FILUM-873743 format. One record per residue (C-alpha): z negated, y, x negated; chain. Coordinates in nm, 3 decimals. Example, Ala and Ser with C-alpha at 12.3 -4.5 7.8 and 13.67 -1.06 7.14 Angstrom:
# FILUM-873743
{z -0.780	y -0.450	x -1.230	ch A};
{z -0.714	y -0.106	x -1.367	ch A};
***
This chain:
# FILUM-873743
{z -12.183	y 11.022	x -12.016	ch A};
{z -12.301	y 10.965	x -11.651	ch A};
{z -12.065	y 11.197	x -11.540	ch A};
{z -11.794	y 11.045	x -11.695	ch A};
{z -11.819	y 10.739	x -11.510	ch A};
{z -11.910	y 10.913	x -11.160	ch A};
{z -11.571	y 11.101	x -11.294	ch A};
{z -11.365	y 10.770	x -11.311	ch A};
{z -11.566	y 10.576	x -11.014	ch A};
{z -11.417	y 10.849	x -10.789	ch A};
{z -11.098	y 10.840	x -10.933	ch A};
{z -11.036	y 10.517	x -10.884	ch A};
{z -11.220	y 10.548	x -10.490	ch A};
{z -10.874	y 10.806	x -10.455	ch A};
{z -10.676	y 10.600	x -10.604	ch A};
{z -10.763	y 10.287	x -10.367	ch A};
{z -10.708	y 10.534	x -10.059	ch A};
{z -10.366	y 10.626	x -10.202	ch A};
{z -10.298	y 10.311	x -10.238	ch A};
{z -10.383	y 10.217	x -9.904	ch A};
{z -10.227	y 10.517	x -9.734	ch A};
{z -9.888	y 10.450	x -9.912	ch A};
{z -9.943	y 10.062	x -9.804	ch A};
{z -9.994	y 10.188	x -9.389	ch A};
{z -9.660	y 10.405	x -9.427	ch A};
{z -9.463	y 10.046	x -9.508	ch A};
{z -9.676	y 9.848	x -9.240	ch A};
{z -9.749	y 10.073	x -8.946	ch A};
{z -9.492	y 10.009	x -8.702	ch A};
{z -9.416	y 10.352	x -8.616	ch A};
{z -9.431	y 10.702	x -8.659	ch A};
{z -9.688	y 10.770	x -8.493	ch A};
{z -9.902	y 10.546	x -8.680	ch A};
{z -9.767	y 10.598	x -9.025	ch A};
{z -9.860	y 10.944	x -9.006	ch A};
{z -10.302	y 10.842	x -8.897	ch A};
{z -10.174	y 10.609	x -9.207	ch A};
{z -10.037	y 10.862	x -9.452	ch A};
{z -10.204	y 11.170	x -9.386	ch A};
{z -10.559	y 11.051	x -9.334	ch A};
{z -10.605	y 10.833	x -9.604	ch A};
{z -10.356	y 11.034	x -9.880	ch A};
{z -10.580	y 11.317	x -9.774	ch A};
{z -10.891	y 11.191	x -9.865	ch A};
{z -10.733	y 11.003	x -10.146	ch A};
{z -10.645	y 11.294	x -10.311	ch A};
{z -10.983	y 11.481	x -10.236	ch A};
{z -11.142	y 11.205	x -10.396	ch A};
{z -10.909	y 11.165	x -10.688	ch A};
{z -10.932	y 11.584	x -10.741	ch A};
{z -11.355	y 11.538	x -10.696	ch A};
{z -11.374	y 11.256	x -10.974	ch A};
{z -11.136	y 11.525	x -11.189	ch A};
{z -11.408	y 11.834	x -11.153	ch A};
{z -11.672	y 11.548	x -11.317	ch A};
{z -11.440	y 11.486	x -11.591	ch A};
{z -11.275	y 11.879	x -11.615	ch A};
{z -11.584	y 12.104	x -11.530	ch A};
{z -11.346	y 12.364	x -11.674	ch A};
{z -11.124	y 12.303	x -11.391	ch A};
{z -11.278	y 12.325	x -11.057	ch A};
{z -11.178	y 12.628	x -10.989	ch A};
{z -10.839	y 12.553	x -10.982	ch A};
{z -10.944	y 12.215	x -10.834	ch A};
{z -11.083	y 12.308	x -10.550	ch A};
{z -10.743	y 12.583	x -10.475	ch A};
{z -10.550	y 12.259	x -10.453	ch A};
{z -10.784	y 12.077	x -10.243	ch A};
{z -10.811	y 12.356	x -9.984	ch A};
{z -10.420	y 12.351	x -10.027	ch A};
{z -10.457	y 11.989	x -9.918	ch A};
{z -10.727	y 12.076	x -9.647	ch A};
{z -10.485	y 12.357	x -9.459	ch A};
{z -10.123	y 12.151	x -9.554	ch A};
{z -10.196	y 11.781	x -9.418	ch A};
{z -10.280	y 11.871	x -9.073	ch A};
{z -9.979	y 12.103	x -8.983	ch A};
{z -9.761	y 11.839	x -9.156	ch A};
{z -9.837	y 11.596	x -8.957	ch A};
{z -9.884	y 11.784	x -8.606	ch A};
{z -9.551	y 11.905	x -8.692	ch A};
{z -9.384	y 11.606	x -8.773	ch A};
{z -9.544	y 11.407	x -8.439	ch A};
{z -9.426	y 11.746	x -8.203	ch A};
{z -9.066	y 11.671	x -8.366	ch A};
{z -9.122	y 11.285	x -8.296	ch A};
{z -9.216	y 11.370	x -7.943	ch A};
{z -8.941	y 11.598	x -7.874	ch A};
{z -8.690	y 11.389	x -7.991	ch A};
{z -8.832	y 11.085	x -7.722	ch A};
{z -8.955	y 10.889	x -7.966	ch A};
{z -9.178	y 10.576	x -7.845	ch A};
{z -9.489	y 10.439	x -7.952	ch A};
{z -9.445	y 10.099	x -8.053	ch A};
{z -9.691	y 9.855	x -7.741	ch A};
{z -9.656	y 9.471	x -7.751	ch A};
{z -9.482	y 9.444	x -7.452	ch A};
{z -9.142	y 9.314	x -7.430	ch A};
{z -8.832	y 9.448	x -7.273	ch A};
{z -8.645	y 9.246	x -7.045	ch A};
{z -8.235	y 9.259	x -7.094	ch A};
{z -8.066	y 9.439	x -6.851	ch A};
***
């Protein structure tokens, strides 16, 4: 009974982080900030969700560990690839300064 409660709490925490990551993708001003929101929040949310599932289904733990390792290995690589592509195409970070029209 206690493991079900702990599992549900972690699933709720994971869902909250996934929601905040999606909200960050919509609300952030440029690609560099969106990468941060997408990578950090969604990775943490996915791992919390997988951790919660391990309490609800202990027989799934080997599969959940493999999924978690895949997320931990691919998320930083994907975000750095997107950031490098944005940098190489000349995308400038967002600043609050107003540029004068000439």
